[in-house]
N, C-alpha and C positions, 0 to 999 in steps of 0.2 A: 488051657481051660476051654471047655466047650460051652457056647452060649445056649441057654435054654430058650425055646420058642416062647413067645408071648402067650398068655392064657387065651383060650378060644374066645371068651367074651370080649377081651380087649381087641383081638383081631377083627371080630364082627363090628364092634363099635367104631374102629378106625375105618373099616370099609364103608359103613353107613355114612360116616362123616365125609369121607372122600366123595362118595356118590352124591351127597347133598350139595357139596361145594361145586362139583362139576355141573350138576343140573342147574343150580342157581346161576352159575356163571354162563352156561350155555343156553338156558331156557329163558332167561330174563330178556326183556325187550329194551331197546335203547332208541333214542331219537334217530339214530343213523341205521338201525336195523329194520326189521319188519314188524313194527309195533301192532298190537291188537287194536281193533276199533275202540275198545275201552280206553286204551292208552292214548290214542289219538284224541278222543273226546276230552280226556283229562288234561292233556297238554293245551288244547285250544281253550278250554275253560280256565286254566291257570293263566294263560296269556290275556284272556278277557278280564280276569280279576286284576291283572297288572294294568290294563287300560283304565279300569275303574279307579285304581289307586292314583294313576296319573291325573285323572279328572279331579279327584279330591285334592291333589297337590297343585292343581291349576297349572299343569305342565303340558303345554301343547306338544313339545318335542317328545315327551313321554308317551303321549297317546299314539303317536305313529311309530314308536320304537319297535313294535312287533310287526311292522308293515314291510312289504317288499319294496325294492327301490322304485318300482313303478306304481306305488300305492296311489289310490284315487278315492276321493270322497265326493258324494253327491248329496247335497242338502235337500230339504223338503221343497224348495223352490225349483229344483231341477238343475241348479248351477253346480258345476263340478270344479274341484280343486285338486291339484297335485299336492304332493307332500309339502313343498315350500309354501304354496298358496294357502293351504290349510293351516299351517303353523302361524302365518301372519294373521289370518282371519280369526283363529282361535285365541291368539294372544290378545287381540283387540277386545274380544268378548270377555276373556278372563280379567282384563283390566277394569271392566265395569262390574264384575262379580265381587260383591263385598264379602259374602260368605256362602259356602256350600254347607248347609246345615245337615243334609243327609243325601245319600245316594244309594239306591237299591238297584242292582243289576241282576236281571233274571235271564238266564240262557233258556230261551223258549225251545230251540231245536238245534241239533247238529246233525246234518244229514250228509253222509258220504256220497260223493258224486264221482266215483272212480277212486283208484288207489291213492291219488295224490291231490284230491280236491274235496273240499267240504263246503256245503252251504249252511250258513248259521243265521239264526234270527235271535235277537235279544230285545228285551224291553228294559228301558232305564226309567226310573222314577226318582226325581230329584226335588229337594226343597232348597231354594237358594234366595238370597237377598242380592239385588242388583241395582246399580245406579242407572237411572234413565239417561239415554244418550243426550237428549236435548236439555233437560232441566237439572239433572244431577241429583234429583230426589231418589231416595232409596225405597224400593218396594220388594215384598216377598212374593214368591210364586212357587206353586207346585207344578213341575214340568214332567210330562210323561211322553216318551217317544219310543218308536220301534225302529230297529235298524236291521238291514240284511247285509251280511258279510260274506264275501267270497274268500275262502282260505285255501292256500296251496302248501303242499309239503315241499320244503327246500332242503338242501344239504345241512342247513342250520336248524331244521325243525319246521314246525308249522308257522306260517306267516299270513297275515291278512293282506289281500291284494286290493280289494274294493270294499267300500262301505257306502251303503245307500239308505237314506231314510225311507221308511215305509209310511206313507200317508203324511198327515200334518201333525206336528207335536201338539199335545194338549198343554195349555198354559192357563192355570187357574190362579187368580190373585188370592193371596192369603192375608189375614190381618197382621199388623206389625207385631213383632214379638216383644 
């Protein structure tokens, strides 16, 4: 018995489907491929969102999770910390934070500085209640600060290498809730 060829419309539909699959497989970008600037920005923004979630969870280790092994933080006073020093410093701060009521993270800019480097600026606005170090009394504050991040592309995707405060954080006392 002789096989009949498939109808022409079915042949065309199969060809279109095959081409679409090949294009999607070959045209898509991955973290290990050559992603577009938009994909780079999306990846960095997603990792910044993860850092925000770590702050809300009061997880110092989570904050540095997207960092390179040589990650460095410089505070508003100019004092710098490596990853381990930052975790110790931040755990002590989080121990005094009674509640983080809100945290807004705004990515002000992501500027490519070569194929594997991006300079990023963010503004964080937080309302939190914290225990005073000396008295133990609890007070609420609106805190706004800006940061400059230096991001690098690694084999595992984009990682933040350096974080530096821009200026002095605003710290506005709020009435008790």
